[in-house]
PDB file with one MODEL, atoms N, CA, C and O in Angstrom:
MODEL        1
ATOM      1  N   ILE A   1       0.859  -1.172   0.000  1.00  0.00           N
ATOM      2  CA  ILE A   1       0.000   0.000   0.000  1.00  0.00           C
ATOM      3  C   ILE A   1       0.894   1.221   0.000  1.00  0.00           C
ATOM      4  O   ILE A   1       1.813   1.333   0.812  1.00  0.00           O
ATOM      5  N   GLU A   2       0.626   2.114  -0.895  1.00  0.00           N
ATOM      6  CA  GLU A   2       1.334   3.390  -0.911  1.00  0.00           C
ATOM      7  C   GLU A   2       0.355   4.474  -0.506  1.00  0.00           C
ATOM      8  O   GLU A   2      -0.763   4.522  -1.018  1.00  0.00           O
ATOM      9  N   LEU A   3       0.757   5.339   0.402  1.00  0.00           N
ATOM     10  CA  LEU A   3      -0.102   6.408   0.878  1.00  0.00           C
ATOM     11  C   LEU A   3       0.668   7.716   0.799  1.00  0.00           C
ATOM     12  O   LEU A   3       1.733   7.860   1.398  1.00  0.00           O
ATOM     13  N   TYR A   4       0.125   8.655   0.063  1.00  0.00           N
ATOM     14  CA  TYR A   4       0.727   9.972  -0.051  1.00  0.00           C
ATOM     15  C   TYR A   4      -0.135  10.945   0.743  1.00  0.00           C
ATOM     16  O   TYR A   4      -1.338  11.049   0.501  1.00  0.00           O
ATOM     17  N   VAL A   5       0.466  11.653   1.682  1.00  0.00           N
ATOM     18  CA  VAL A   5      -0.267  12.584   2.533  1.00  0.00           C
ATOM     19  C   VAL A   5       0.157  13.999   2.185  1.00  0.00           C
ATOM     20  O   VAL A   5       1.339  14.279   1.986  1.00  0.00           O
ATOM     21  N   SER A   6      -0.832  14.891   2.113  1.00  0.00           N
ATOM     22  CA  SER A   6      -0.548  16.276   1.768  1.00  0.00           C
ATOM     23  C   SER A   6      -1.366  17.190   2.672  1.00  0.00           C
ATOM     24  O   SER A   6      -2.496  16.860   3.031  1.00  0.00           O
ATOM     25  N   GLY A   7      -0.813  18.312   3.032  1.00  0.00           N
ATOM     26  CA  GLY A   7      -1.532  19.290   3.843  1.00  0.00           C
ATOM     27  C   GLY A   7      -1.277  19.110   5.326  1.00  0.00           C
ATOM     28  O   GLY A   7      -0.716  18.104   5.761  1.00  0.00           O
ATOM     29  N   GLN A   8      -1.704  20.113   6.101  1.00  0.00           N
ATOM     30  CA  GLN A   8      -1.459  20.111   7.536  1.00  0.00           C
ATOM     31  C   GLN A   8      -2.275  19.032   8.247  1.00  0.00           C
ATOM     32  O   GLN A   8      -1.750  18.355   9.131  1.00  0.00           O
ATOM     33  N   HIS A   9      -3.540  18.857   7.881  1.00  0.00           N
ATOM     34  CA  HIS A   9      -4.388  17.874   8.546  1.00  0.00           C
ATOM     35  C   HIS A   9      -4.251  16.496   7.913  1.00  0.00           C
ATOM     36  O   HIS A   9      -4.596  15.491   8.534  1.00  0.00           O
ATOM     37  N   GLY A  10      -3.762  16.444   6.712  1.00  0.00           N
ATOM     38  CA  GLY A  10      -3.537  15.191   6.012  1.00  0.00           C
ATOM     39  C   GLY A  10      -4.804  14.659   5.352  1.00  0.00           C
ATOM     40  O   GLY A  10      -5.886  14.693   5.939  1.00  0.00           O
ATOM     41  N   TYR A  11      -4.660  14.184   4.163  1.00  0.00           N
ATOM     42  CA  TYR A  11      -5.746  13.531   3.437  1.00  0.00           C
ATOM     43  C   TYR A  11      -5.128  12.604   2.409  1.00  0.00           C
ATOM     44  O   TYR A  11      -3.962  12.756   2.045  1.00  0.00           O
ATOM     45  N   TRP A  12      -5.912  11.644   1.944  1.00  0.00           N
ATOM     46  CA  TRP A  12      -5.415  10.706   0.942  1.00  0.00           C
ATOM     47  C   TRP A  12      -5.420  11.359  -0.424  1.00  0.00           C
ATOM     48  O   TRP A  12      -6.475  11.674  -0.974  1.00  0.00           O
ATOM     49  N   ALA A  13      -4.243  11.558  -0.960  1.00  0.00           N
ATOM     50  CA  ALA A  13      -4.136  12.090  -2.311  1.00  0.00           C
ATOM     51  C   ALA A  13      -4.056  10.944  -3.307  1.00  0.00           C
ATOM     52  O   ALA A  13      -4.487  11.075  -4.453  1.00  0.00           O
ATOM     53  N   SER A  14      -3.505   9.824  -2.867  1.00  0.00           N
ATOM     54  CA  SER A  14      -3.366   8.665  -3.744  1.00  0.00           C
ATOM     55  C   SER A  14      -3.236   7.420  -2.882  1.00  0.00           C
ATOM     56  O   SER A  14      -2.556   7.423  -1.856  1.00  0.00           O
ATOM     57  N   LEU A  15      -3.901   6.353  -3.317  1.00  0.00           N
ATOM     58  CA  LEU A  15      -3.821   5.095  -2.600  1.00  0.00           C
ATOM     59  C   LEU A  15      -3.758   3.983  -3.633  1.00  0.00           C
ATOM     60  O   LEU A  15      -4.650   3.848  -4.470  1.00  0.00           O
ATOM     61  N   ARG A  16      -2.703   3.194  -3.567  1.00  0.00           N
ATOM     62  CA  ARG A  16      -2.541   2.089  -4.517  1.00  0.00           C
ATOM     63  C   ARG A  16      -2.344   0.808  -3.725  1.00  0.00           C
ATOM     64  O   ARG A  16      -1.445   0.712  -2.889  1.00  0.00           O
ATOM     65  N   ILE A  17      -3.193  -0.175  -3.995  1.00  0.00           N
ATOM     66  CA  ILE A  17      -3.105  -1.465  -3.322  1.00  0.00           C
ATOM     67  C   ILE A  17      -2.765  -2.517  -4.365  1.00  0.00           C
ATOM     68  O   ILE A  17      -3.429  -2.617  -5.397  1.00  0.00           O
ATOM     69  N   GLU A  18      -1.737  -3.297  -4.094  1.00  0.00           N
ATOM     70  CA  GLU A  18      -1.317  -4.352  -5.005  1.00  0.00           C
ATOM     71  C   GLU A  18      -1.348  -5.686  -4.264  1.00  0.00           C
ATOM     72  O   GLU A  18      -1.126  -5.727  -3.054  1.00  0.00           O
ATOM     73  N   PRO A  19      -1.622  -6.779  -4.983  1.00  0.00           N
ATOM     74  CA  PRO A  19      -1.628  -8.086  -4.327  1.00  0.00           C
ATOM     75  C   PRO A  19      -0.231  -8.473  -3.841  1.00  0.00           C
ATOM     76  O   PRO A  19       0.782  -8.032  -4.386  1.00  0.00           O
ATOM     77  N   ASP A  20      -0.206  -9.285  -2.828  1.00  0.00           N
ATOM     78  CA  ASP A  20       1.075  -9.751  -2.315  1.00  0.00           C
ATOM     79  C   ASP A  20       1.609 -10.899  -3.172  1.00  0.00           C
ATOM     80  O   ASP A  20       0.940 -11.343  -4.105  1.00  0.00           O
ATOM     81  N   LEU A  21       2.773 -11.361  -2.867  1.00  0.00           N
ATOM     82  CA  LEU A  21       3.448 -12.390  -3.658  1.00  0.00           C
ATOM     83  C   LEU A  21       2.629 -13.674  -3.744  1.00  0.00           C
ATOM     84  O   LEU A  21       2.536 -14.278  -4.812  1.00  0.00           O
ATOM     85  N   ILE A  22       2.036 -14.094  -2.632  1.00  0.00           N
ATOM     86  CA  ILE A  22       1.241 -15.328  -2.628  1.00  0.00           C
ATOM     87  C   ILE A  22       0.063 -15.198  -3.589  1.00  0.00           C
ATOM     88  O   ILE A  22      -0.240 -16.141  -4.321  1.00  0.00           O
ATOM     89  N   SER A  23      -0.593 -14.070  -3.599  1.00  0.00           N
ATOM     90  CA  SER A  23      -1.716 -13.856  -4.519  1.00  0.00           C
ATOM     91  C   SER A  23      -1.254 -13.912  -5.964  1.00  0.00           C
ATOM     92  O   SER A  23      -1.948 -14.468  -6.815  1.00  0.00           O
ATOM     93  N   TRP A  24      -0.096 -13.345  -6.251  1.00  0.00           N
ATOM     94  CA  TRP A  24       0.446 -13.385  -7.621  1.00  0.00           C
ATOM     95  C   TRP A  24       0.731 -14.828  -8.037  1.00  0.00           C
ATOM     96  O   TRP A  24       0.427 -15.227  -9.162  1.00  0.00           O
ATOM     97  N   ILE A  25       1.311 -15.600  -7.135  1.00  0.00           N
ATOM     98  CA  ILE A  25       1.621 -17.002  -7.443  1.00  0.00           C
ATOM     99  C   ILE A  25       0.336 -17.790  -7.679  1.00  0.00           C
ATOM    100  O   ILE A  25       0.242 -18.548  -8.645  1.00  0.00           O
ATOM    101  N   ASN A  26      -0.655 -17.617  -6.801  1.00  0.00           N
ATOM    102  CA  ASN A  26      -1.933 -18.313  -6.970  1.00  0.00           C
ATOM    103  C   ASN A  26      -2.572 -17.971  -8.305  1.00  0.00           C
ATOM    104  O   ASN A  26      -3.087 -18.854  -8.990  1.00  0.00           O
ATOM    105  N   GLU A  27      -2.544 -16.717  -8.676  1.00  0.00           N
ATOM    106  CA  GLU A  27      -3.133 -16.291  -9.955  1.00  0.00           C
ATOM    107  C   GLU A  27      -2.383 -16.910 -11.128  1.00  0.00           C
ATOM    108  O   GLU A  27      -3.000 -17.345 -12.101  1.00  0.00           O
ATOM    109  N   ALA A  28      -1.072 -16.952 -11.043  1.00  0.00           N
ATOM    110  CA  ALA A  28      -0.261 -17.499 -12.135  1.00  0.00           C
ATOM    111  C   ALA A  28      -0.460 -19.004 -12.286  1.00  0.00           C
ATOM    112  O   ALA A  28      -0.311 -19.541 -13.384  1.00  0.00           O
ATOM    113  N   GLN A  29      -0.795 -19.689 -11.193  1.00  0.00           N
ATOM    114  CA  GLN A  29      -0.915 -21.143 -11.232  1.00  0.00           C
ATOM    115  C   GLN A  29      -2.328 -21.632 -11.546  1.00  0.00           C
ATOM    116  O   GLN A  29      -2.546 -22.840 -11.630  1.00  0.00           O
ATOM    117  N   LYS A  30      -3.276 -20.741 -11.718  1.00  0.00           N
ATOM    118  CA  LYS A  30      -4.655 -21.148 -11.992  1.00  0.00           C
ATOM    119  C   LYS A  30      -4.773 -22.004 -13.244  1.00  0.00           C
ATOM    120  O   LYS A  30      -5.596 -22.918 -13.291  1.00  0.00           O
ATOM    121  N   GLU A  31      -3.970 -21.724 -14.247  1.00  0.00           N
ATOM    122  CA  GLU A  31      -4.061 -22.425 -15.526  1.00  0.00           C
ATOM    123  C   GLU A  31      -3.079 -23.592 -15.643  1.00  0.00           C
ATOM    124  O   GLU A  31      -2.989 -24.205 -16.706  1.00  0.00           O
ATOM    125  N   ASP A  32      -2.347 -23.910 -14.583  1.00  0.00           N
ATOM    126  CA  ASP A  32      -1.340 -24.967 -14.630  1.00  0.00           C
ATOM    127  C   ASP A  32      -1.992 -26.318 -14.336  1.00  0.00           C
ATOM    128  O   ASP A  32      -2.268 -26.637 -13.180  1.00  0.00           O
ATOM    129  N   SER A  33      -2.237 -27.104 -15.374  1.00  0.00           N
ATOM    130  CA  SER A  33      -2.948 -28.376 -15.214  1.00  0.00           C
ATOM    131  C   SER A  33      -2.157 -29.386 -14.386  1.00  0.00           C
ATOM    132  O   SER A  33      -2.757 -30.200 -13.684  1.00  0.00           O
ATOM    133  N   GLU A  34      -0.839 -29.356 -14.450  1.00  0.00           N
ATOM    134  CA  GLU A  34      -0.031 -30.288 -13.662  1.00  0.00           C
ATOM    135  C   GLU A  34      -0.220 -30.050 -12.167  1.00  0.00           C
ATOM    136  O   GLU A  34      -0.321 -31.003 -11.394  1.00  0.00           O
ATOM    137  N   ILE A  35      -0.268 -28.807 -11.764  1.00  0.00           N
ATOM    138  CA  ILE A  35      -0.472 -28.485 -10.349  1.00  0.00           C
ATOM    139  C   ILE A  35      -1.853 -28.946  -9.902  1.00  0.00           C
ATOM    140  O   ILE A  35      -1.997 -29.496  -8.811  1.00  0.00           O
ATOM    141  N   TRP A  36      -2.879 -28.727 -10.740  1.00  0.00           N
ATOM    142  CA  TRP A  36      -4.236 -29.130 -10.361  1.00  0.00           C
ATOM    143  C   TRP A  36      -4.364 -30.645 -10.285  1.00  0.00           C
ATOM    144  O   TRP A  36      -5.137 -31.152  -9.472  1.00  0.00           O
ATOM    145  N   THR A  37      -3.634 -31.370 -11.102  1.00  0.00           N
ATOM    146  CA  THR A  37      -3.633 -32.832 -11.011  1.00  0.00           C
ATOM    147  C   THR A  37      -3.069 -33.267  -9.664  1.00  0.00           C
ATOM    148  O   THR A  37      -3.615 -34.167  -9.027  1.00  0.00           O
ATOM    149  N   ILE A  38      -2.004 -32.648  -9.235  1.00  0.00           N
ATOM    150  CA  ILE A  38      -1.401 -32.958  -7.932  1.00  0.00           C
ATOM    151  C   ILE A  38      -2.371 -32.616  -6.806  1.00  0.00           C
ATOM    152  O   ILE A  38      -2.563 -33.416  -5.890  1.00  0.00           O
ATOM    153  N   VAL A  39      -2.977 -31.445  -6.866  1.00  0.00           N
ATOM    154  CA  VAL A  39      -3.916 -31.013  -5.828  1.00  0.00           C
ATOM    155  C   VAL A  39      -5.095 -31.981  -5.729  1.00  0.00           C
ATOM    156  O   VAL A  39      -5.514 -32.339  -4.629  1.00  0.00           O
ATOM    157  N   GLU A  40      -5.628 -32.402  -6.870  1.00  0.00           N
ATOM    158  CA  GLU A  40      -6.768 -33.318  -6.872  1.00  0.00           C
ATOM    159  C   GLU A  40      -6.399 -34.676  -6.282  1.00  0.00           C
ATOM    160  O   GLU A  40      -7.258 -35.350  -5.713  1.00  0.00           O
ATOM    161  N   ASN A  41      -5.155 -35.086  -6.403  1.00  0.00           N
ATOM    162  CA  ASN A  41      -4.721 -36.388  -5.897  1.00  0.00           C
ATOM    163  C   ASN A  41      -4.226 -36.349  -4.450  1.00  0.00           C
ATOM    164  O   ASN A  41      -3.915 -37.398  -3.886  1.00  0.00           O
ATOM    165  N   LEU A  42      -4.147 -35.188  -3.849  1.00  0.00           N
ATOM    166  CA  LEU A  42      -3.631 -35.073  -2.485  1.00  0.00           C
ATOM    167  C   LEU A  42      -4.474 -35.844  -1.475  1.00  0.00           C
ATOM    168  O   LEU A  42      -3.928 -36.447  -0.551  1.00  0.00           O
ATOM    169  N   ASN A  43      -5.781 -35.835  -1.635  1.00  0.00           N
ATOM    170  CA  ASN A  43      -6.661 -36.470  -0.657  1.00  0.00           C
ATOM    171  C   ASN A  43      -6.925 -37.941  -0.953  1.00  0.00           C
ATOM    172  O   ASN A  43      -7.602 -38.609  -0.171  1.00  0.00           O
ATOM    173  N   LYS A  44      -6.415 -38.452  -2.046  1.00  0.00           N
ATOM    174  CA  LYS A  44      -6.623 -39.854  -2.382  1.00  0.00           C
ATOM    175  C   LYS A  44      -5.659 -40.716  -1.571  1.00  0.00           C
ATOM    176  O   LYS A  44      -4.479 -40.397  -1.427  1.00  0.00           O
ATOM    177  N   GLN A  45      -6.188 -41.803  -1.053  1.00  0.00           N
ATOM    178  CA  GLN A  45      -5.367 -42.700  -0.248  1.00  0.00           C
ATOM    179  C   GLN A  45      -4.512 -43.568  -1.166  1.00  0.00           C
ATOM    180  O   GLN A  45      -4.997 -44.118  -2.156  1.00  0.00           O
ATOM    181  N   VAL A  46      -3.268 -43.677  -0.828  1.00  0.00           N
ATOM    182  CA  VAL A  46      -2.335 -44.495  -1.597  1.00  0.00           C
ATOM    183  C   VAL A  46      -2.223 -45.852  -0.909  1.00  0.00           C
ATOM    184  O   VAL A  46      -2.033 -45.933   0.304  1.00  0.00           O
ATOM    185  N   GLU A  47      -2.342 -46.915  -1.702  1.00  0.00           N
ATOM    186  CA  GLU A  47      -2.220 -48.259  -1.141  1.00  0.00           C
ATOM    187  C   GLU A  47      -0.784 -48.746  -1.303  1.00  0.00           C
ATOM    188  O   GLU A  47      -0.173 -48.574  -2.358  1.00  0.00           O
ATOM    189  N   PHE A  48      -0.263 -49.348  -0.261  1.00  0.00           N
ATOM    190  CA  PHE A  48       1.063 -49.942  -0.321  1.00  0.00           C
ATOM    191  C   PHE A  48       1.107 -51.092   0.671  1.00  0.00           C
ATOM    192  O   PHE A  48       0.250 -51.203   1.547  1.00  0.00           O
ATOM    193  N   ARG A  49       2.087 -51.924   0.529  1.00  0.00           N
ATOM    194  CA  ARG A  49       2.245 -53.030   1.465  1.00  0.00           C
ATOM    195  C   ARG A  49       3.719 -53.207   1.772  1.00  0.00           C
ATOM    196  O   ARG A  49       4.588 -52.803   0.999  1.00  0.00           O
ATOM    197  N   LEU A  50       3.979 -53.808   2.898  1.00  0.00           N
ATOM    198  CA  LEU A  50       5.338 -54.044   3.350  1.00  0.00           C
ATOM    199  C   LEU A  50       5.519 -55.545   3.500  1.00  0.00           C
ATOM    200  O   LEU A  50       4.847 -56.178   4.314  1.00  0.00           O
ATOM    201  N   ASP A  51       6.419 -56.111   2.722  1.00  0.00           N
ATOM    202  CA  ASP A  51       6.682 -57.550   2.772  1.00  0.00           C
ATOM    203  C   ASP A  51       7.846 -57.833   3.715  1.00  0.00           C
ATOM    204  O   ASP A  51       8.781 -57.040   3.822  1.00  0.00           O
ATOM    205  N   ASP A  52       7.774 -58.962   4.389  1.00  0.00           N
ATOM    206  CA  ASP A  52       8.867 -59.389   5.263  1.00  0.00           C
ATOM    207  C   ASP A  52       9.775 -60.334   4.492  1.00  0.00           C
ATOM    208  O   ASP A  52       9.704 -61.547   4.688  1.00  0.00           O
ATOM    209  N   ASP A  53      10.608 -59.817   3.638  1.00  0.00           N
ATOM    210  CA  ASP A  53      11.530 -60.645   2.833  1.00  0.00           C
ATOM    211  C   ASP A  53      12.906 -60.687   3.445  1.00  0.00           C
ATOM    212  O   ASP A  53      13.803 -61.333   2.903  1.00  0.00           O
TER     213      ASP A  53
ENDMDL
END
């Protein structure tokens, strides 16, 4: 956030709000199909077994 103050009592002359880094990354990854495949598989249970060899 950038805030420019002018005058004795102060007032907002300009205010600019930009997304943070995490928001930029999330926006950039929306179209990444590989990431969404991983996310969709996160909650799936993986089956495995341990043999006594």
